[in-house]
Residue frames as qw, qx, qy, qz and C-alpha x, y, z in Angstrom:
[[0.321, -0.892, -0.317, 0.009, 16.98, -6.85, -19.06],
 [0.382, 0.618, -0.258, 0.637, 19.24, -3.80, -18.68],
 [0.397, -0.125, -0.603, 0.681, 20.65, -2.72, -15.31],
 [0.198, -0.088, 0.090, -0.972, 18.37, 0.34, -15.35],
 [0.662, -0.216, -0.453, -0.557, 15.26, -1.85, -15.90],
 [0.633, -0.173, -0.696, 0.291, 16.44, -4.14, -13.04],
 [0.159, -0.025, -0.437, 0.885, 16.67, -1.09, -10.74],
 [0.445, -0.145, -0.128, -0.875, 13.21, 0.10, -11.67],
 [0.742, -0.212, -0.575, -0.271, 11.75, -3.40, -11.15],
 [0.527, -0.123, -0.668, 0.511, 13.60, -3.88, -7.86],
 [0.064, -0.072, 0.269, -0.958, 12.37, -0.47, -6.61],
 [0.605, -0.149, -0.254, -0.740, 8.77, -1.31, -7.49],
 [0.732, -0.125, -0.670, 0.010, 9.10, -4.80, -6.06],
 [0.330, -0.011, -0.624, 0.708, 10.32, -3.41, -2.78],
 [0.341, -0.109, 0.111, -0.927, 7.14, -1.33, -2.55],
 [0.762, -0.081, -0.220, -0.604, 4.72, -4.13, -3.22],
 [0.457, 0.184, -0.853, 0.175, 6.65, -7.07, -1.61],
 [0.208, -0.067, 0.644, -0.733, 4.80, -6.33, 1.58],
 [0.656, 0.206, 0.187, -0.701, 1.51, -6.95, -0.10],
 [0.911, 0.355, -0.109, -0.179, 2.31, -9.48, -2.81],
 [0.571, -0.206, -0.747, -0.273, 2.86, -12.19, -1.72],
 [0.265, 0.030, -0.788, 0.555, 3.11, -11.85, 2.01],
 [0.316, 0.109, 0.440, -0.833, 0.04, -9.96, 3.24],
 [0.701, 0.138, -0.319, -0.623, -2.18, -11.44, 0.56],
 [0.588, 0.112, -0.801, 0.001, -0.97, -14.91, 1.34],
 [0.060, -0.004, -0.740, 0.670, -1.49, -14.28, 5.06],
 [0.519, 0.090, 0.124, -0.841, -5.06, -13.17, 4.43],
 [0.739, 0.132, -0.537, -0.384, -5.70, -16.45, 2.44],
 [0.525, 0.084, -0.810, 0.249, -4.06, -18.75, 4.96],
 [0.187, -0.262, -0.686, 0.652, -5.47, -16.99, 8.06],
 [0.136, -0.463, -0.489, -0.727, -8.70, -15.69, 6.64],
 [0.504, -0.687, -0.518, -0.073, -10.69, -16.02, 9.91],
 [0.535, -0.458, -0.225, 0.674, -8.05, -14.22, 11.90],
 [0.186, 0.101, 0.263, 0.941, -7.96, -11.39, 9.37],
 [0.305, -0.574, -0.538, -0.537, -11.70, -11.12, 9.56],
 [0.574, -0.615, -0.461, 0.284, -11.46, -11.06, 13.35],
 [0.424, -0.274, -0.066, 0.861, -9.02, -8.20, 13.29],
 [0.037, -0.276, -0.390, -0.878, -11.11, -6.26, 10.83],
 [0.433, -0.606, -0.625, -0.233, -14.17, -6.98, 12.99],
 [0.463, -0.481, -0.401, 0.628, -12.53, -5.20, 15.86],
 [0.119, -0.155, 0.118, 0.974, -12.47, -1.96, 13.83],
 [0.290, -0.175, -0.487, -0.805, -15.94, -2.38, 12.28],
 [0.351, 0.028, 0.706, -0.614, -17.97, -4.36, 14.78],
 [0.776, 0.358, 0.098, -0.510, -19.76, -6.02, 11.86],
 [0.648, -0.199, 0.701, 0.222, -18.75, -9.51, 10.76],
 [0.657, 0.599, 0.443, 0.116, -20.24, -9.12, 7.23],
 [0.231, 0.964, -0.129, 0.014, -18.53, -5.82, 6.68],
 [0.438, -0.669, 0.579, 0.158, -15.25, -7.24, 8.07],
 [0.742, 0.121, 0.622, 0.221, -15.37, -10.14, 5.57],
 [0.505, 0.817, 0.246, 0.133, -16.10, -7.73, 2.74],
 [0.073, -0.945, 0.311, 0.076, -13.16, -5.48, 3.83],
 [0.556, -0.456, 0.655, 0.231, -10.71, -8.38, 3.92],
 [0.687, 0.391, 0.559, 0.251, -11.83, -9.64, 0.45],
 [0.305, 0.947, 0.067, 0.078, -11.57, -6.08, -0.92],
 [0.344, -0.824, 0.428, 0.140, -8.17, -5.78, 0.74],
 [0.720, -0.099, 0.635, 0.262, -7.01, -9.04, -0.80],
 [0.573, 0.702, 0.370, 0.206, -8.16, -7.78, -4.27],
 [0.079, 0.987, -0.142, 0.011, -6.30, -4.47, -3.81],
 [0.512, -0.646, 0.535, 0.186, -3.17, -6.10, -2.55],
 [0.700, 0.066, 0.642, 0.307, -2.96, -8.60, -5.47],
 [0.504, 0.708, 0.424, 0.256, -4.29, -6.63, -8.45],
 [0.061, 0.995, -0.067, 0.031, -2.84, -3.23, -7.69],
 [0.519, -0.616, 0.511, 0.299, 0.55, -4.67, -6.79],
 [0.680, 0.236, 0.587, 0.371, 0.56, -6.39, -10.15],
 [0.324, 0.904, 0.227, 0.162, -0.31, -3.08, -11.83],
 [0.236, -0.921, 0.281, 0.132, 2.59, -1.39, -10.10],
 [0.631, -0.344, 0.615, 0.325, 5.04, -4.18, -11.00],
 [0.606, 0.357, 0.610, 0.366, 3.99, -4.55, -14.63],
 [0.091, -0.209, 0.180, 0.957, 3.38, -0.83, -15.39],
 [0.120, -0.455, -0.734, -0.489, -0.22, -1.48, -16.51],
 [0.339, -0.772, -0.291, -0.452, -2.26, 1.43, -15.23],
 [0.639, -0.091, -0.520, 0.559, 0.46, 1.75, -12.69],
 [0.004, -0.294, 0.193, -0.936, -0.43, 5.33, -11.61],
 [0.659, -0.371, -0.185, -0.627, -3.98, 4.39, -10.70],
 [0.847, -0.170, -0.490, 0.119, -2.75, 1.17, -9.02],
 [0.462, 0.103, -0.436, 0.765, -0.22, 3.17, -6.93],
 [0.262, -0.363, 0.056, -0.892, -2.85, 5.76, -6.05],
 [0.800, -0.354, -0.311, -0.373, -5.19, 3.04, -4.79],
 [0.784, -0.098, -0.481, 0.380, -2.37, 1.39, -2.79],
 [0.181, 0.255, -0.332, 0.890, -1.45, 4.71, -1.24],
 [0.535, -0.378, -0.042, -0.755, -5.07, 5.13, -0.13],
 [0.874, -0.199, -0.436, -0.080, -5.07, 1.55, 1.14],
 [0.574, 0.093, -0.502, 0.641, -1.97, 2.16, 3.20],
 [0.106, -0.296, 0.225, -0.922, -3.48, 5.28, 4.74],
 [0.716, -0.330, -0.182, -0.587, -6.82, 3.69, 5.47],
 [0.847, -0.164, -0.490, 0.127, -5.22, 0.61, 7.13],
 [0.360, 0.199, -0.457, 0.789, -3.05, 2.85, 9.20],
 [0.330, -0.306, 0.130, -0.884, -6.02, 4.85, 10.48],
 [0.809, -0.230, -0.250, -0.480, -8.21, 1.78, 11.01],
 [0.947, -0.149, -0.271, 0.082, -5.71, -0.79, 12.39],
 [0.636, 0.155, -0.323, 0.683, -2.77, 1.14, 13.73],
 [0.261, -0.828, -0.183, -0.461, -4.48, 3.34, 16.28],
 [0.589, 0.094, -0.516, 0.615, -1.57, 3.99, 18.59],
 [0.146, -0.377, 0.186, -0.895, -3.32, 6.88, 20.21],
 [0.767, -0.365, -0.173, -0.498, -5.82, 4.44, 21.73],
 [0.743, 0.033, -0.614, 0.263, -3.21, 2.22, 23.35],
 [0.574, -0.798, -0.145, -0.116, -3.44, 2.39, 27.10],
 [0.749, -0.489, 0.110, 0.433, 0.36, 2.06, 27.51],
 [0.552, 0.700, 0.081, 0.446, 1.51, 4.58, 24.92],
 [0.403, -0.865, 0.123, 0.274, 4.68, 6.31, 26.18],
 [0.491, 0.813, -0.309, 0.044, 7.90, 7.55, 24.63],
 [0.062, 0.577, -0.778, 0.242, 10.31, 5.82, 27.07],
 [0.446, -0.156, 0.817, -0.332, 10.33, 2.19, 28.18],
 [0.130, 0.166, 0.938, 0.276, 8.31, -0.72, 26.85],
 [0.393, 0.423, 0.231, -0.783, 5.15, 0.38, 25.03],
 [0.448, 0.364, 0.783, 0.232, 2.88, -1.51, 22.63],
 [0.233, 0.894, 0.301, -0.236, 1.45, 1.90, 21.71],
 [0.066, -0.784, 0.403, 0.467, 4.80, 3.21, 20.61],
 [0.376, -0.095, 0.844, 0.371, 5.40, 0.09, 18.51],
 [0.385, 0.632, 0.671, 0.045, 2.01, 0.62, 16.84],
 [0.106, 0.905, -0.001, -0.413, 2.90, 4.29, 16.21],
 [0.197, -0.499, 0.668, 0.515, 5.97, 3.16, 14.17],
 [0.363, 0.273, 0.859, 0.238, 3.75, 0.81, 12.14],
 [0.248, 0.848, 0.407, -0.231, 1.34, 3.72, 11.52],
 [0.031, 0.838, -0.286, -0.463, 4.14, 5.94, 10.28],
 [0.315, -0.247, 0.814, 0.421, 5.55, 3.13, 8.12],
 [0.412, 0.577, 0.706, 0.015, 2.20, 2.82, 6.40],
 [0.214, 0.935, 0.104, -0.264, 2.30, 6.49, 5.50],
 [0.208, -0.648, 0.568, 0.463, 5.91, 6.21, 4.36],
 [0.398, 0.120, 0.849, 0.326, 4.98, 3.36, 1.97],
 [0.323, 0.803, 0.489, -0.112, 1.97, 5.47, 0.82],
 [0.027, -0.856, 0.229, 0.462, 4.46, 8.23, -0.02],
 [0.313, -0.289, 0.777, 0.462, 6.38, 5.86, -2.27],
 [0.368, 0.483, 0.780, 0.151, 3.21, 4.94, -4.09],
 [0.174, 0.913, 0.246, -0.274, 2.35, 8.64, -4.53],
 [0.137, -0.636, 0.501, 0.571, 5.74, 9.23, -6.19],
 [0.303, 0.117, 0.856, 0.403, 4.73, 6.62, -8.77],
 [0.225, 0.731, 0.639, -0.082, 1.32, 8.23, -9.11],
 [0.103, 0.969, 0.137, -0.177, 2.29, 11.89, -9.44],
 [0.676, 0.534, -0.126, 0.493, 6.03, 11.77, -10.32],
 [0.626, -0.341, -0.265, 0.649, 8.76, 13.76, -8.70],
 [0.157, 0.045, 0.100, 0.982, 8.07, 17.15, -10.14],
 [0.269, 0.403, 0.487, -0.727, 5.04, 19.34, -9.36],
 [0.438, 0.402, -0.295, -0.748, 4.14, 19.73, -13.04],
 [0.213, 0.128, -0.941, -0.230, 3.96, 15.97, -13.47],
 [0.256, 0.228, 0.794, -0.502, 0.84, 15.54, -11.23],
 [0.500, 0.430, -0.051, -0.751, -1.34, 16.87, -14.03],
 [0.331, 0.268, -0.825, -0.371, -0.57, 13.78, -16.07],
 [0.006, 0.153, 0.953, -0.262, -2.34, 11.55, -13.58],
 [0.320, 0.465, 0.475, -0.675, -5.42, 13.73, -13.40],
 [0.416, 0.466, -0.345, -0.700, -5.60, 14.03, -17.17],
 [0.772, 0.186, -0.528, -0.300, -5.42, 10.30, -17.71],
 [0.572, -0.529, 0.518, -0.354, -5.58, 8.19, -14.51],
 [0.965, 0.069, 0.248, -0.054, -5.42, 4.90, -16.43],
 [0.544, 0.750, -0.369, 0.078, -2.15, 5.85, -18.07],
 [0.924, -0.207, -0.065, 0.313, 1.14, 4.16, -17.43],
 [0.225, -0.879, 0.322, 0.269, 4.50, 5.62, -16.56],
 [0.838, 0.493, -0.226, 0.061, 5.96, 3.00, -18.99],
 [0.486, -0.798, 0.356, 0.024, 8.60, 2.17, -16.44],
 [0.772, -0.201, 0.528, 0.291, 10.48, -0.43, -18.51],
 [0.628, 0.718, 0.195, 0.227, 10.92, 1.57, -21.67],
 [0.612, -0.059, 0.020, 0.789, 14.26, 3.05, -22.45],
 [0.144, 0.124, 0.079, 0.979, 14.16, 6.78, -21.94],
 [0.251, -0.640, -0.690, -0.226, 10.65, 6.63, -20.63],
 [0.055, 0.085, -0.292, 0.951, 9.33, 9.80, -19.05],
 [0.195, 0.500, 0.697, -0.475, 6.09, 10.77, -17.42]]
């Protein structure tokens, strides 16, 4: 493995490390608690279970896609949407009764988690669309394509 390939792998790993293995493993080991948290947002136990199972699938399969480069654009796009959806559903800082900018505040802490979700989504969107405006068309033309991240001289 060349140094460049290592850097690409380390960059991608840093994006998915949150999901694979940590969040996915947490969902498996603490499934009932995860369903309980999802149930607070949905008020439906069956839907909450389905959402946690779907989230587990997304976290494992899409993370592997980003790491391996197999349909990595689509995997990154789905993970970006997942990050945005979980921020909106589970990081609702605007509903916290103690939200304030100074002093102790659970709401402010949740706001930072909300923003971090969108920052991670932005990293995934860079994999999806590339860094140049003209490269976004490649994804829309062939969403199952790969960026071929580990090939020498690979380009979008």
